[in-house]
Structures are given as C-alpha cells and as structure tokens.
N, C-alpha and C positions, 0 to 999 in steps of 0.2 A: 245073555242076549235075549230079548223078548221075542216071543213067537210072532210070526207074521200073521196079520189079520187076513183071513181067507174070505171075508165077506159073509153075507147072510146065507142061511140055509136055503132060502128061496132060490138064490143064484145056483147053488150046486144041484138043487132039484131040477131046475130048468136045464142045466147043462147035461144032466144024465141021459138025455135023449140025443146027444150029439153023434153025428156020423162022420167018419173020416174017409173021403173019397180017394185019397192018394196024392202023391206029390204032383204039383202043377195042375191038378184037376180039381174043379169045384163043381159038383153036380148035386142038386137037391132032388129029392124024389117026390115031394108033395108040398102043397101050400098048407100053412097052418090053419087051424079052424078059426073062423071069424070070432072075435071077442077075446082072442089070446092076449093082445096087448092090454086091453082094458081090464081084464080079469086077472091074469097071471103076472104079466110083466110090469104093470103099473105099480106093483108093491115093491119092486126092486129099487135099491138106491141108485144114484147116478153112477157110482163106481161099479156096481154090479151090472148095470145096463151096458156100460162101456166094455167090461170084460166079456159079457155075453156077445156083444157085437163083434168082438175079435175072435172069440173061441167058437161061436156057433152063429155065423152071420145069416144062415138060412132062417133060423128061428127068429132072430132079432128083426131082420129086414122084412121077412115074410109077415110077421105079426104086425109090424108098423104099417106096412103097405095095405094089408087086408083091412085093418081097423081105421086107418086114418085117411084113406082115399076112397072115393066112390068109383067102382069099376063098372064099365058098360058090360064087359065080359071078364069074369074073374080069372086070374092067372092060375095055372095048374102046377107050375114049378117055379120056385123062387129064382134059381139061377142055374145056368149051365155054361161053363167056361173051360177053356183049355189054354192055360197061360203060355204054353210052348208055341202054339200056333197063333196066339193073339185073338182067339175067338172068345167073346164075352157076351153072354145074354142074360138079362134079368127079367123076371116076371113073365116068363114064357106063356103064351096063350092069352095073356091079359090085354084088355083094350080100355083106354082111358079117354075121357072127354075133358080137355084142359079147362074149358069154360066152366064146366060143372064144378071141378075141383078148385078153381081159382076165384070164381065169382058166386055161383049159385049157393054154395055152402054158406058163404057170408051173408048173402041176401036173406036166407032163411033164419040164421041165428041173430044177426045184428043189422037189420035193414037201415037203421038210422046212423050208423057209423060212416065216417067219411071214407069213400072209396077212391076218390081222385081229387087232387088239388090242381086246378088249371091256373098257371101263372100267365096272366095276359101280358100284352106288349107294354102296357103302361106300368111302370114300377109301382109297387105297393098295391096293385089290384090283383085279386085272385078270386076264383070261384071254387067253392067246395061242393062236390057232388057226392051224395050219399048212394048207398046201394039201392035205394028205393027208386 
C-alpha cells in the first residue's frame, strides 16, 4: 500500500504555529501580520490551503482577510466563539467599508471594466456602465 501524500513542506511549516483552544471553543489571540497571504500562503497548493483552512482557520482566514480586504480599522483577533452558547465572532475590533471593498478597489485596478449592465424595459436594449 502506498504512503499517503501529506502535502508540501510549506503546509506543515505553516501548521506548526497552530493552537488548540479546547473543545467547543475557538479563540484566536492575534491577527496575522499583513502580507502573510501574499508571501507565505500564496505558495501553497489548493489542497494544502484547504487543509490549513480546516486545521488552522485563524491563520488561514486571518491572512486572507488582512491581505485581501481594506480595513478602516484592522481587526485584533481573528475569531472568538463558544459553540455551546452559540456565540460566534469574527475579525474582532475590525471595521470595513463595503463600498471601498466592493467598488473602489476595482475602480483603481480596472476602471474600464463593466461594473453594471442595466437591462432597460425595451427588450434587447442595455446600457453598460464602467467603473469610471
């Protein structure tokens, strides 16, 4: 029988910082440093990223949120939840502006892409509006 592939060494190196808070409790102690997703996690395969999201969700989701969203106020804790009481909190202390993350980012990167297609009342007529 063949040995099971355990994934890349990068995955196991990333997993080495994992903390176990106890049954039914998920508490992270700090947000990851900015740039973690783009520098460390971007080199992982899809399978390794999936395993990391399951085995160390604080590191996975914290890095994704810190690097892929623009924060008005950065979060200080990835999550704090108690499954037995139903209390679940993500990205504690953080504050987002939805308009910035949904529109402004695209305006800066791709201003000429279509942002909205307006289907008018007359069939076959439409207006395409770009981010500009």
